[in-house]
KEKE-3310 file (N, C-alpha, C; in steps of 0.2 Angstrom, whole numbers, plus 5000, padded with zeros to 4 digits):
npx = (5037:5024:5010:4992:4981:4964:4957:4964:4962:4948:4945:4951:4942:4931:4934:4933:4920:4913:4921:4926:4929:4942:4952:4969:4977:4988:5002:4996:4983:4967:4954:4939:4927:4914:4914:4909:4908:4909:4910:4915:4927:4933:4947:4954:4970:4980:4996:5010:5027:5042:5052:5046:5038:5023:5011:4999:4987:4975:4966:4957:4948:4943:4933:4933:4923:4923:4910:4902:4900:4905:4902:4904:4905:4902:4914:4911:4905:4914:4906:4896:4903:4906:4893:4891:4901:4896:4884:4890:4896:4886:4883:4895:4909:4922:4940:4949:4963:4967:4975:4973:4967:4965:4955:4955:4953:4953:4949:4962:4970:4976:4966:4970:4976:4979:4989:4985:4995:4996:4985:4978:4973:4966:4961:4944:4945:4948:4961:4965:4980:4987:4997:5007:5007:5021:5031:5036:5049:5046:5054:5068:5067:5066:5079:5082:5082:5076:5072:5081:5093:5109:5124:5130:5145:5155:5158:5171:5171:5177:5182:5181:5181:5190:5203:5215:5209:5211:5225:5241:5240:5229:5217:5205:5204)
npy = (5020:5023:5033:5029:5038:5045:5045:5035:5024:5023:5021:5009:5001:5003:4997:4983:4978:4966:4958:4951:4961:4962:4965:4964:4965:4961:4950:4936:4938:4943:4955:4950:4942:4946:4960:4977:4993:5006:5020:5034:5045:5062:5070:5085:5091:5102:5107:5112:5109:5103:5111:5123:5125:5127:5114:5106:5094:5081:5068:5053:5042:5026:5017:5001:4988:4974:4961:4958:4945:4928:4927:4922:4926:4928:4938:4956:4962:4971:4980:4983:4990:5001:5006:5011:5021:5029:5034:5041:5051:5058:5067:5072:5079:5071:5073:5070:5069:5066:5056:5039:5030:5016:5012:5001:4989:4975:4963:4957:4965:4981:4996:5006:5017:5012:5011:5008:4997:4990:4985:4970:4958:4943:4929:4928:4938:4955:4961:4972:4976:4980:4992:4998:5016:5027:5036:5053:5065:5080:5092:5087:5079:5089:5093:5101:5106:5100:5111:5113:5123:5127:5121:5131:5141:5137:5146:5151:5151:5161:5159:5171:5173:5164:5169:5181:5197:5212:5212:5213:5205:5198:5198:5205:5219)
npz = (4964:4952:4953:4950:4941:4943:4930:4922:4930:4930:4916:4914:4921:4913:4901:4905:4909:4911:4919:4935:4949:4959:4974:4979:4994:5001:4999:4991:4997:4997:4997:5005:4994:4995:4997:5000:4992:5001:5001:4990:4991:4988:4991:4993:4995:5004:5008:5018:5016:5024:5020:5018:5007:4998:4994:4983:4980:4974:4980:4976:4985:4987:4997:5005:5012:5021:5024:5040:5043:5039:5026:5010:4993:4976:4968:4966:4950:4938:4931:4941:4950:4942:4941:4954:4954:4944:4950:4961:4953:4948:4958:4963:4955:4950:4950:4936:4936:4949:4962:4964:4978:4989:5002:5015:5027:5039:5052:5053:5047:5048:5046:5032:5019:5003:4988:4971:4963:4951:4939:4935:4922:4925:4919:4922:4931:4937:4944:4956:4962:4977:4986:5000:5003:5003:5014:5011:5008:5002:5001:5001:4989:4980:4980:4991:5008:5024:5031:5041:5049:5043:5050:5063:5066:5080:5094:5104:5121:5134:5151:5161:5175:5179:5176:5181:5182:5173:5173:5166:5151:5155:5148:5149:5147)
capx = (5030:5020:5003:4987:4976:4957:4955:4966:4958:4941:4946:4953:4936:4926:4936:4933:4914:4911:4926:4925:4933:4945:4958:4974:4980:4995:5004:4991:4978:4962:4948:4933:4923:4907:4915:4905:4911:4905:4910:4920:4929:4937:4950:4959:4975:4985:5001:5017:5032:5047:5056:5042:5035:5016:5009:4992:4985:4969:4965:4951:4948:4938:4933:4930:4922:4921:4904:4904:4899:4910:4899:4909:4901:4906:4916:4908:4907:4916:4900:4892:4907:4904:4886:4892:4904:4891:4880:4894:4898:4880:4883:4902:4913:4929:4946:4952:4971:4968:4978:4968:4969:4959:4955:4953:4955:4949:4952:4969:4974:4974:4964:4974:4975:4984:4989:4985:5002:4995:4978:4979:4967:4968:4955:4938:4946:4952:4964:4969:4986:4988:5004:5006:5010:5028:5032:5042:5051:5046:5060:5074:5066:5068:5086:5082:5083:5070:5071:5086:5098:5116:5128:5133:5152:5156:5161:5175:5169:5183:5180:5184:5182:5196:5209:5215:5206:5215:5232:5244:5239:5223:5212:5199:5205)
capy = (5017:5028:5032:5028:5043:5043:5044:5029:5019:5022:5019:5002:4998:5004:4992:4977:4978:4959:4954:4951:4966:4960:4969:4961:4970:4958:4944:4931:4940:4947:4957:4946:4943:4949:4967:4983:4999:5010:5027:5036:5052:5066:5074:5090:5092:5108:5106:5116:5104:5105:5116:5129:5126:5125:5109:5104:5088:5078:5060:5049:5037:5021:5013:4995:4985:4967:4960:4955:4937:4924:4926:4922:4927:4929:4945:4961:4963:4978:4984:4985:4995:5007:5009:5015:5027:5034:5037:5046:5056:5062:5072:5075:5079:5068:5076:5065:5068:5064:5050:5034:5026:5011:5012:4995:4985:4970:4961:4955:4970:4988:5000:5010:5019:5009:5013:5003:4996:4988:4982:4964:4954:4936:4925:4932:4943:4961:4961:4978:4974:4986:4993:5004:5022:5028:5043:5056:5072:5084:5096:5083:5077:5095:5095:5106:5103:5099:5117:5113:5127:5125:5121:5138:5140:5137:5152:5149:5156:5162:5160:5177:5172:5160:5172:5187:5202:5219:5212:5213:5198:5195:5197:5208:5226)
capz = (4961:4949:4955:4945:4942:4942:4923:4920:4934:4927:4909:4914:4923:4907:4896:4907:4913:4913:4924:4943:4952:4966:4977:4983:4999:5003:4995:4991:5002:4994:5001:5004:4988:4997:5000:4998:4991:5005:4999:4986:4994:4985:4996:4990:5000:5003:5013:5017:5018:5029:5017:5018:5001:4998:4989:4983:4975:4976:4980:4976:4990:4987:5003:5004:5018:5021:5028:5047:5043:5035:5019:5004:4988:4970:4968:4962:4943:4937:4929:4947:4953:4938:4942:4960:4952:4940:4955:4964:4949:4947:4964:4964:4949:4952:4947:4932:4937:4956:4964:4967:4984:4991:5009:5017:5033:5042:5059:5053:5043:5050:5040:5029:5012:4999:4981:4966:4960:4945:4938:4931:4920:4926:4918:4923:4936:4936:4951:4958:4966:4981:4989:5005:5001:5006:5017:5007:5010:4996:5000:4999:4982:4976:4981:4996:5015:5028:5035:5047:5048:5042:5057:5064:5069:5087:5097:5110:5127:5139:5157:5164:5182:5181:5175:5184:5178:5173:5174:5159:5148:5158:5143:5151:5146)
cpx = (5026:5013:4998:4982:4969:4955:4957:4963:4951:4941:4947:4946:4931:4928:4935:4926:4912:4915:4924:4931:4936:4951:4962:4978:4987:4996:4999:4985:4973:4957:4942:4929:4917:4908:4910:4909:4906:4904:4916:4921:4934:4940:4956:4963:4979:4989:5007:5022:5037:5052:5052:5038:5027:5015:5002:4991:4978:4969:4958:4951:4942:4938:4929:4929:4920:4915:4907:4903:4905:4907:4904:4904:4905:4908:4911:4910:4909:4910:4896:4896:4906:4898:4887:4896:4900:4886:4883:4895:4892:4880:4890:4906:4920:4934:4949:4960:4972:4971:4973:4971:4963:4960:4952:4956:4950:4952:4959:4973:4972:4971:4969:4973:4981:4983:4989:4992:5001:4988:4979:4973:4970:4962:4949:4939:4950:4954:4967:4974:4987:4994:5003:5010:5016:5028:5037:5043:5051:5052:5066:5073:5067:5075:5087:5084:5076:5070:5076:5091:5105:5119:5131:5140:5151:5160:5165:5173:5175:5180:5184:5186:5188:5203:5209:5214:5211:5222:5235:5243:5233:5217:5206:5199:5206)
cpy = (5023:5027:5032:5034:5040:5041:5037:5023:5017:5019:5011:4998:4997:4998:4984:4976:4971:4955:4955:4956:4963:4964:4964:4966:4967:4952:4938:4932:4945:4949:4952:4947:4947:4957:4972:4989:5004:5017:5028:5043:5055:5071:5079:5091:5098:5107:5111:5111:5107:5110:5123:5130:5123:5120:5108:5098:5086:5071:5058:5043:5032:5017:5007:4992:4978:4966:4957:4948:4934:4923:4927:4922:4928:4937:4950:4962:4970:4983:4987:4991:5002:5010:5013:5021:5032:5037:5042:5052:5061:5068:5075:5074:5077:5071:5070:5064:5067:5057:5045:5031:5022:5011:5005:4993:4980:4968:4959:4960:4977:4992:5005:5012:5016:5011:5007:5003:4995:4985:4976:4960:4947:4932:4929:4937:4949:4962:4968:4976:4981:4986:4998:5010:5023:5035:5046:5063:5076:5089:5093:5081:5083:5097:5100:5102:5103:5105:5117:5118:5124:5125:5128:5137:5141:5143:5149:5154:5155:5163:5165:5177:5168:5163:5179:5193:5209:5218:5211:5206:5195:5194:5201:5216:5227)
cpz = (4958:4951:4949:4946:4941:4935:4921:4924:4931:4920:4909:4916:4917:4902:4898:4911:4915:4918:4931:4946:4959:4968:4981:4987:5002:4999:4996:4996:4998:4998:4999:4998:4989:4999:4997:4997:4995:5004:4994:4988:4989:4990:4993:4996:4999:5009:5012:5020:5022:5026:5016:5011:5001:4993:4989:4978:4978:4975:4980:4980:4989:4993:5003:5011:5017:5025:5035:5047:5039:5028:5014:4998:4981:4970:4964:4955:4942:4935:4935:4950:4949:4939:4949:4958:4948:4945:4959:4960:4947:4953:4964:4958:4952:4947:4943:4934:4945:4957:4967:4973:4986:4998:5011:5024:5036:5049:5059:5049:5045:5044:5038:5022:5008:4992:4976:4963:4953:4944:4933:4929:4921:4925:4918:4928:4934:4943:4951:4964:4970:4985:4994:5001:5005:5009:5012:5009:5003:4995:4998:4991:4978:4976:4987:5003:5018:5033:5041:5045:5047:5049:5057:5067:5076:5089:5103:5116:5132:5146:5161:5171:5184:5180:5179:5180:5178:5175:5167:5157:5151:5153:5144:5149:5138)
residu = (MET:GLU:THR:ILE:ASN:TRP:ARG:SER:PHE:LYS:GLU:THR:LEU:LEU:HIS:ASN:PRO:GLU:LEU:GLU:LEU:GLN:PHE:GLN:TYR:ALA:GLU:ASN:LYS:ARG:VAL:ASN:ALA:ALA:TYR:HIS:ILE:THR:GLU:ILE:LYS:GLN:ALA:PRO:ILE:THR:SER:VAL:ASP:CYS:GLY:GLY:VAL:MET:ASN:SER:TRP:THR:GLU:ILE:ILE:ILE:GLN:LEU:MET:GLU:PRO:ASN:THR:ALA:GLN:GLN:ALA:LYS:ALA:MET:GLN:VAL:LYS:LYS:ALA:LEU:SER:ILE:ILE:GLU:LEU:VAL:GLU:ARG:SER:LEU:LEU:LEU:ASP:PRO:VAL:ALA:THR:VAL:LYS:ILE:GLU:PHE:GLY:ASN:SER:ALA:PHE:ASP:THR:ARG:GLN:LEU:LEU:PRO:ASN:GLU:ILE:ILE:VAL:ASP:GLY:ASN:ASN:LEU:ILE:VAL:ASP:LEU:ARG:PRO:ASP:ALA:VAL:GLN:CYS:LYS:ALA:ILE:ASP:ARG:GLY:GLY:SER:CYS:GLY:THR:PRO:ALA:ALA:LYS:PRO:LYS:ILE:GLU:LEU:LYS:ASN:LEU:ALA:ALA:SER:ALA:CYS:CYS:GLU:PRO:GLY:GLY:GLY:CYS:CYS)
# end
């Protein structure tokens, strides 16, 4: 699955300001329409993978929270989400090539960061279809290994105590 970067995510929102913004986190399950965008985080990540190579990238994480009540409301319009983004960008310059993730959880779905798989216009709705991120091994993806040394040849050990030492053919001299 190819990731969606911040620039393309925001451009999609800008092209659909009048639609209702909804997030689908599992098959036929959407975040409660009364959700709040509680924060937008920019996370620069620097890592060293199992092959010993340093990697770096940035993620923009949009955190969603459902209300504590059973409140059902009309979904947030895209233009409201854009006003929150504008407020954030007055204080924090967001990296346009950063990977977008949506952080969400509720009582039936453990909190996790999900990737937008695709963004679909469906009538009056702009639906962000979310999928779990997958664990990856960058070293293997490069054709390398996970830092495990190649198998060493086995050395045959001889038990000297079991043979008569210093006799012809004893192997100790």
